[in-house]
N, C-alpha and C positions, 0 to 999 in steps of 0.2 A: 044449911043441910042438904045434902045433894039427894036428886029424886032417884028412884030404881032405874028411869031410865039413862042419866045421866052418869051414875055407876058402871052400869054394863056398857058403855060407849068409852068409859074411861077402859074398864077391864079390855075391852077389845083392842083401843090403841097400845096398852101397856103390852098384851100379849105379842102386838103386832112388830114392838120395838126390841125384841131381844134379838140375840145376835145373831147373823147371818153369813153363808158363805158365799162370796161372791165372785161371779164366774163372767167371762166373757165369751160371747158368740162372736158368729162371724158380723160384719161391717163393724167391729167395735160396740155391739149392744150389751149392756150390762145387766144383769140379773143373778138373784140372789135366792137361796132355798135356804127357811128358817131352819137354824143350825139343829134343834130338837130332831130332825126328820133326816139328817146325814148319818148315814152308818161309815162311811170311807171313801177313800177317792184311790180308783183304780187306773191304772195304764193297762190296757190289754191290746194285743195285736191283733189285727182282724180276722186270724185264722181261728181266734178262740172264740168267736161270736160265731153261731150256726144261723144262718138266714132261714126263713119260714117263706113258703107259697103264700099267695093268697092271703096275706097281711097289710095293715093300713101303710102308705108309703113311710111315715115317719119312724115306722118300726125297723130295726135293723136286724134285728133276730134277738137269739136266746144266748145267754152264756151260763156255765157251769163256774162257779165257787165255791170251792170248798166244798163241793158235793151238793149244791143250792143252784137251783137255774132260775133266772131272773132275765124280764125282758130286756133289750136296750134299746132305747128310743133316742131319736134326733131331736133334742130340744128347741133347736133354732127351728126346724121346721114344724114341731107343733105349735111355737108363736108365730108362726109365719115371717120370721125375718129372712128365709130363703127357700127355694125349692129344697125337698128331701134329698138326702145325700146317699149315694149307695156305697153299700159295704165295700164293694170293689175299690173306690176313691179314696180309701182309707189304709194307710199302714199300721198307725198305733190310735189307738181310741183312749182318750182322756173322759174316765166315766166318773160321774157323783152317784154312788148307790144312796138310794133314799129308802126307807121306810116308814110307811104311813099306814097305821095299823098293822094291819095283817098282809100288806102289799110290800113287795119289795121290788124297785125298780132300778134301771141303771139309766143315766142321762148324759148323752155325749154334748161336750163340752168343748171350746178350745182352749182357753186359759184357766186356770186358777188365779183369782186375784186376792183371797185371803178373807179372813173372817174379821166381819165389823159390826158395831152396832149402830143401825140409824138413829138419828136424833131426832127426827119426825117422819111421819107418814103422810103425804097425802094420795088424795084419790088417783086412780088411773085418767089420764085426760081422756073427753069424750071423742075426740078425734079418732082414737085407736078405734080397730075394729070391735064389734060387742064380742067377738068369739075370743079374741085376745084379752079385751078387758076383763072379761068372766075369769079367767087365768090368775088375775094377778090382785094381792091383797092392796095394792099401793106403789107410790113411788117415794124415794128418797134421795137424797143426795149425800156422797160421800167425798171425802178428800181423798186422792191419790198421791202414790209415793212421789211424784214429782209435785204436789203442792197445786193441782189442779182439781177442781169441783165438776165430779161425775155425778150423772142422774142413773138411778140402779131402779129395776123394777124388781120386788119382792113378790115371789111366786106365792099365790094360794093353793098349797099342796091338797087339799080336799078336791078345789074344783078340778086339779090337774089329776089326781087319779079318777075321778068323777066321770072326766070326760074318755080317759082311757078304759073305764069300763064300759061305756057307750058304744065304743067301737070295738068292744067285744076283746080287749087283749085280756083281761080276767075273768 
């Protein structure tokens, strides 16, 4: 019979292995959003995003979608894949709209890869910066359409939203 500690670990792993929306960022970096937090994928013109003064560099601004305002953030810069992108350098934005509890945010991504189900979840490597490690549930591998195995980082939405609150975006 499993101890209570073992069953809670199993529940955590099982929760982490639900479907995820895989996206690609700069430099071929693959990340995934837990599907239960994905509301929709939106393509916006940069003119639909209003920049705000004196916000953190990864915040591109706010957008109004069907009468509801939400932040648009540059996921690649949050994960320290590259320097923050300026809104002026973007013509069209592919945005994944996420809802976590009462917070709705939009995340700029380069390419949508599709919905996948991870087969296992490994802890993020220790060589990652602690600030980035804390934003990940773990790593998994998936087979892409060309039959090549890819490493995908699964986001920890609670940690990501918590970090946004610490920089006073909410």
